[in-house]
C-alpha positions as CSV (number, residue, x, y, z in Angstrom):
1,M,-84.6,-42.3,-287.8
2,G,-84.7,-45.1,-290.1
3,N,-87.8,-47.7,-289.1
4,H,-84.8,-50.1,-288.0
5,M,-84.0,-47.7,-285.6
6,R,-86.7,-47.5,-284.1
7,K,-87.9,-50.9,-283.1
8,S,-84.2,-51.3,-281.8
9,L,-84.4,-48.2,-279.8
10,A,-88.1,-49.4,-278.9
11,A,-86.5,-52.7,-277.8
12,G,-84.0,-51.4,-275.9
13,L,-86.6,-49.3,-274.0
14,A,-88.6,-52.6,-273.4
15,I,-86.0,-54.1,-271.6
16,G,-84.5,-51.7,-270.0
17,A,-88.4,-50.4,-268.5
18,C,-89.2,-54.6,-267.9
19,A,-85.4,-55.0,-265.5
20,L,-86.4,-51.5,-263.9
21,M,-89.9,-53.1,-262.8
22,A,-88.6,-56.8,-262.1
23,T,-86.1,-54.9,-259.8
24,G,-85.7,-51.8,-258.6
25,T,-82.6,-51.4,-260.8
26,P,-82.3,-49.5,-264.7
27,A,-80.7,-52.2,-266.7
28,V,-78.2,-50.6,-268.4
29,A,-78.3,-51.9,-272.5
30,S,-74.3,-52.4,-274.7
31,S,-74.1,-52.1,-278.5
32,Q,-74.5,-55.9,-278.3
33,G,-78.2,-55.6,-277.7
34,D,-78.1,-57.5,-274.4
35,A,-79.7,-56.5,-271.1
36,R,-77.0,-55.5,-267.9
37,L,-78.8,-55.3,-264.6
38,A,-76.3,-53.9,-262.4
39,A,-73.1,-52.4,-264.6
40,C,-70.2,-51.7,-261.8
41,S,-67.0,-50.2,-262.0
42,G,-64.5,-49.8,-259.0
43,T,-61.2,-51.2,-257.3
44,E,-59.6,-54.4,-256.1
45,N,-57.3,-55.1,-253.3
46,I,-56.3,-58.2,-252.6
47,S,-53.6,-59.5,-250.2
48,Y,-51.2,-62.6,-250.2
49,S,-49.9,-65.1,-246.6
50,P,-47.4,-65.6,-246.7
51,G,-46.8,-63.7,-249.7
52,L,-45.8,-64.5,-253.4
53,K,-42.5,-65.5,-254.4
54,M,-40.7,-67.6,-257.8
55,T,-41.9,-70.6,-257.1
56,S,-45.9,-71.8,-256.1
57,Q,-46.5,-72.5,-252.6
58,S,-50.0,-72.5,-250.3
59,V,-50.4,-69.3,-250.2
60,H,-54.1,-67.9,-248.0
61,Y,-55.3,-65.3,-250.6
62,S,-57.9,-62.4,-249.0
63,G,-59.7,-59.2,-250.7
64,V,-62.5,-56.6,-251.1
65,D,-63.5,-55.4,-254.3
66,S,-65.5,-52.1,-254.0
67,Y,-67.4,-50.9,-256.7
68,T,-70.1,-47.7,-257.9
69,C,-73.1,-49.4,-260.4
70,G,-75.4,-47.2,-262.4
71,G,-79.1,-46.0,-260.3
72,N,-76.5,-45.1,-257.3
73,L,-76.3,-48.6,-256.1
74,G,-73.2,-49.7,-255.0
75,L,-71.8,-53.4,-254.4
76,T,-68.5,-54.3,-252.1
77,L,-67.2,-58.4,-252.6
78,N,-65.3,-60.1,-250.0
79,F,-63.6,-63.2,-250.9
80,G,-60.9,-65.3,-249.6
81,G,-59.3,-69.0,-249.9
82,T,-55.8,-71.2,-250.3
83,A,-54.3,-71.6,-253.2
84,D,-50.6,-72.7,-254.9
85,L,-49.8,-69.6,-256.4
86,S,-47.0,-67.7,-257.2
87,C,-45.7,-64.4,-259.0
88,L,-45.3,-66.7,-262.0
89,N,-48.3,-69.2,-262.2
90,L,-51.1,-67.1,-260.8
91,L,-54.2,-68.5,-260.3
92,S,-53.1,-71.8,-262.2
93,P,-54.6,-73.7,-262.3
94,P,-57.5,-71.6,-261.9
95,V,-59.3,-70.7,-258.3
96,S,-62.9,-70.9,-257.7
97,G,-65.5,-70.1,-254.9
98,T,-68.0,-68.0,-253.5
99,A,-68.2,-64.4,-252.4
100,P,-70.5,-62.6,-250.1
101,M,-71.9,-59.0,-251.7
102,Q,-73.4,-56.6,-250.4
103,W,-75.0,-54.2,-251.9
104,S,-75.5,-50.3,-251.0
105,D,-79.3,-50.5,-251.0
106,G,-79.3,-52.5,-248.2
107,E,-79.7,-56.7,-250.3
108,T,-77.0,-58.5,-250.2
109,S,-76.1,-61.8,-253.1
110,T,-73.6,-65.0,-253.0
111,W,-71.9,-65.8,-256.3
112,N,-70.7,-69.1,-256.6
113,W,-67.6,-67.9,-258.9
114,S,-64.1,-69.5,-261.2
115,T,-61.3,-67.1,-262.1
116,T,-59.2,-67.8,-265.2
117,V,-56.1,-65.0,-265.7
118,E,-54.1,-64.1,-268.4
119,N,-51.5,-61.7,-269.5
120,V,-52.3,-59.3,-272.7
121,A,-49.6,-56.8,-273.4
122,G,-48.0,-56.8,-270.1
123,V,-51.0,-56.8,-267.9
124,Q,-52.7,-59.2,-266.2
125,V,-56.3,-59.5,-266.9
126,I,-58.5,-61.5,-264.8
127,T,-61.8,-63.0,-265.1
128,T,-64.0,-64.1,-262.8
129,T,-67.2,-65.4,-263.7
130,G,-70.6,-67.1,-262.2
131,T,-74.2,-67.6,-261.0
132,I,-75.5,-65.8,-258.0
133,T,-77.4,-68.1,-255.7
134,A,-78.8,-66.7,-253.2
135,G,-80.4,-63.2,-252.3
136,K,-80.7,-60.2,-255.4
137,F,-80.4,-61.3,-258.7
138,Q,-80.5,-64.8,-257.8
139,G,-80.4,-67.0,-260.8
140,H,-78.2,-63.8,-262.9
141,N,-75.0,-64.1,-263.6
142,A,-72.0,-62.6,-263.4
143,I,-68.9,-61.1,-264.9
144,Q,-66.0,-59.6,-263.2
145,T,-62.7,-58.6,-265.8
146,I,-59.7,-56.7,-263.2
147,T,-56.7,-55.4,-264.8
148,E,-53.5,-55.1,-262.2
149,P,-50.4,-54.8,-263.2
150,P,-48.0,-58.0,-263.3
151,P,-46.4,-58.8,-260.2
152,S,-43.4,-56.7,-259.2
153,L,-39.9,-58.6,-259.3
154,S,-37.8,-57.0,-257.2
155,S,-41.2,-58.0,-254.0
156,C,-40.7,-61.3,-255.8
157,S,-37.6,-62.1,-255.0
158,S,-37.7,-60.3,-251.6
159,S,-37.6,-62.5,-247.7
160,S,-41.1,-61.0,-247.7
161,G,-42.6,-62.1,-251.2
162,L,-45.6,-60.4,-252.9
163,T,-47.9,-59.7,-250.5
164,S,-50.6,-57.5,-251.6
165,Q,-51.8,-56.6,-255.1
166,S,-54.4,-53.6,-256.7
167,G,-56.4,-53.2,-259.7
168,T,-59.3,-51.9,-261.6
169,T,-62.4,-54.2,-262.0
170,T,-65.5,-54.3,-263.6
171,F,-68.9,-56.5,-262.3
172,L,-71.3,-57.0,-264.4
173,V,-74.8,-58.9,-263.5
174,L,-76.9,-60.2,-266.8
């Protein structure tokens, strides 16, 4: 093992040990060398009322994201709000809000977030960023990435519209 590799390994172990001592949660180091306080993956389920149509309208949305994180930690994130949405311009302009977070160890957090949506090769990639403002990991930034299939145009054209979607998601606390 070269000297540079030993130094990188030692630095990664030191960051992980400091994060574990400071938070009780193991850090996850990526190949870029950042220390993540929590790295989670899971699913998102969101509902719309009224259902999304082809033209923009005021829609109430609500959902829940359920995650499994490293170190036997889990996370449930509930969210909701009202925005002008349609199947053709989902979350455009960007949506923002505050979400309560429930960790499986009994602790809670509050996350102030804003969201952008991109269409990448026919898949919606929703990126949500913000700061945890209270509770566990207070003051740390978080990044959520959700991938969903594009809205079903047949559902969007139906009388009830598109009333729900689901996808896969990751949540990182940095």
